[in-house]
C-alpha positions, 0 to 999 in steps of 0.5 A: 194489707194485714192488720198490725198486731201488738204484743201484750206488755205483761206477757211472761210465757214465751208462747206469746211471741207467736200471738198478737192482738188487735190494737186500740186507739192507744196502740194497746191490745184491744182485747187480751182474751182474743189473741191472733196467731201471727203465723196463720192469722187465726183468732184463738179465744182464751180466758183470763190470758190462760195459755192452754188454747194457744199451746193447743193451736200451736201444737196442732197447726204449727208443730215445728214452732211448738217444738222449739218452745218445749224445752222452755215450757218444761223448764218453766214448769219445773221452776214453778214446781220447785218453788212450791214447798212440800209439806215435809220441807216446810216442817223441816225448816222449822226444826232446829239444827242438832248440835252434832250436825255439820251446819250447826258446827259451821254457824257456831264456828262463824260466830266464834271467829267473829268474837275473836277476830273483831275482839268483841265482848262475849256478852255480844251473844246475849244481845237481843239484836244479835240473836235477831240477826242470826234468826233472820239469816238462818231460823234453824240455827240455835245460838249457844249460851255465853258459857259455851263460847267462853268455856268451850268454843273460844278455848278450842279455837285458841288451842287450834290456833296455838298448834298452828302458830307453834308449827310455823315457828318451828318450821324451816326457813324459806331457803333450806340452806339458811337457818330460820330466825325469829325476831321478838318485840315486847312492850309494857302497857297498862289497862284503863284501870292501870293493871300492868301487862307485858306483850310479846310478839314474834316476827319471822319470814314464812316459807313463801317469803311473807313477813309474819307477826304473831302476838304470842302473849299479853301477860299480867306482870306484878307492879314491882317490875324488876329486871328479874321479873321481866327477864323471867316473863320474857323467857317463859313466854319464849319457852311456852311457844317452843322458841329456841333462844339461839333462833332469836335474832334480836328483841326490840323494846323501848328504852326503859331501864328495867326491860333493857337490863332484863334483856341483857340478863338473858343475853339476847341481842337488843334493838331499841324501838324507833317509834319510842325514840321518835316519841321521846325526841318530839316530847323533848322538842315540845318541852321548850314550847309548853307555854304555847302547847300545854293548853291544847294538849290538855284539851286533847287528853281530856277528850281522849279519856272518855273515848278510852273508857267507852271503847273498853266498855264495848269490849275493844 
């Protein structure tokens, strides 16, 4: 009866499936430098588990079995070679991308989109941890300055987006026989430092029947917000984006007297805001319960203010 051979647990090369070792009392290879061929039971001495001798034995005495290993061995050798960096490759990885290279433009565009989409401060690009993160991801990329993003990269992406939105707003409706219409919403609001702004958003159905909403502008308006001032701001906002007044199906605002008067001045169809109406209704209902709710609301307002200040400091 032939002795049972055990395999080497640390074997990586596929050649070792044709060789085994005499076991010790624990069932482990007794001597890893004395592999035995499983095909002819011949012991082939090796040094430090090298595979030169076992490959030679298999190639001479068992050529068919060795031939089945050749593709794997070649692949393994190729993988080993590919993992060894050349001197030229090592030096090239230490060279920064040129600003006119495709890779540098891709990285810069990605950073610019991050600043815009996440609405974070331009100063993010000057933060040490942000630079360290980019260097970890790609050491060859050199981050531009804050001035480049604020004066070049972000204005460029704004102009590209603007052209895309204007094209969509002027496009035909989803059904050729129907005229395309656009609905607008507008709201007045104040920043933390009480600077007044007016937002204008367009809503429409795209050619593939998707409901779209594009914030067209958030414009500063003077503190004296008369109907003429607001009407002029709305009209200019629509004209800047190429929106024809006959295509405006309606505009939704809150119930502020001045903004309603401005819309009537423009003779645009008007629809009051359901959310604002609901808020007014709730506030009116709570007015009769001030004795029981005023303290709770006071605490909530006191908590809210610090968070708004912190959020504004982070660029949100």
